[in-house]
Each structure stands twice: as structure tokens, then as C-alpha cells.
C-alpha positions in Angstrom: 0.4 0.0 -0.3 1.7 3.1 -1.3 1.2 6.4 1.2 -1.2 9.2 0.8 -1.2 11.8 -1.9 -1.0 14.5 0.7 1.8 12.4 2.8 3.6 12.6 0.0 3.0 16.5 -0.3 4.2 17.0 3.4 7.5 15.2 2.4 8.4 16.9 -0.3 7.0 20.5 1.6 9.5 19.3 4.8 12.2 18.9 2.6 12.9 22.3 0.9 12.0 23.6 4.3 14.5 21.8 5.8 17.1 22.6 3.4 15.8 26.5 3.6 16.2 26.5 7.0 19.6 25.3 7.4 20.5 27.3 4.5 19.6 30.4 7.0 21.5 28.9 9.9 24.8 28.4 8.3 24.7 32.2 6.6 24.1 33.3 10.5 26.8 31.4 11.8 29.2 32.2 9.4 28.3 36.2 10.2 28.4 35.9 13.2 31.8 34.0 13.2 32.9 37.0 11.0 31.8 39.3 13.5 33.3 37.6 16.2 36.7 37.3 14.5 37.0 41.1 13.9 35.9 41.6 17.8 39.2 39.1 18.5 41.3 41.2 16.3 40.1 44.7 17.8 38.7 46.1 15.0 36.2 48.3 16.0 34.7 49.7 12.3 34.7 45.7 10.6 33.3 44.8 13.8 30.5 47.3 13.4 30.0 46.6 9.9 29.7 42.7 10.9 27.6 43.8 13.6 25.0 45.9 11.2 24.7 42.8 9.0 24.5 39.7 11.8 21.9 42.1 13.5 20.0 42.2 10.1 20.3 38.4 8.9 19.0 37.5 12.7 15.7 39.4 12.0 14.8 38.0 8.8 15.7 34.8 10.5 13.1 35.2 13.1 11.2 36.4 10.6 11.0 33.5 8.4 10.7 31.9 11.9 14.4 29.6 11.4 15.0 31.0 15.2 12.6 31.8 17.6 12.3 35.6 18.1 13.3 35.8 22.0 16.5 33.6 21.1 17.6 36.2 18.4 16.8 39.2 20.8 18.9 37.1 23.3 21.7 36.5 20.9 21.8 39.9 19.4 22.0 41.8 23.1 25.2 39.2 23.9 27.1 40.4 20.2 26.3 43.8 21.6 27.7 43.6 24.5 30.7 42.2 23.1 30.8 45.0 20.9 30.7 47.5 23.8 32.9 46.0 25.5 35.8 46.8 22.8 35.8 50.8 24.2 
């Protein structure tokens, strides 16, 4: 007996969604690593620019439902604290 058509469609949709979410999570991690690298190098300008990019990507991920909005707010807060600690 085969899987119902609706179940097959849900499987296809889930796979597409999984791949998109994976791509967004990867992009977020990459940008955070760039920011942390700039902080470690004590490059205030580069870190500031990287923080803005991180902020934008994190907000976008929260809007898409990849991350919970409270988790994104917490992450942005911690990154901003790292940026302010450079002064």
C-alpha cells in the first residue's frame, strides 16, 4: 500500500523547508563568526559593520521562523555587549 498523496506532498514540503532553514542557519553562523573574528582582532570599524549585518540576518531568520524571536533578541543583545566591551 502506498503513502497517500497528501503525505507525499507534506514530505516534499518538509524537505524543501529543511534545506531552506539549513541555509539560513549556516548564513547566521558564518556572519557571527566574522563578527567575533573582528572583535578578537580589535577592529572596531569592521566589528561595527559586521554587527549590523548580523543584526539584519538574525532579524530575517526570526521573521522566517527559523529561530525564535526571543532567542534572536538574546543573541543580538550578547553580540552588542561584546561590541560595547571593545571600547
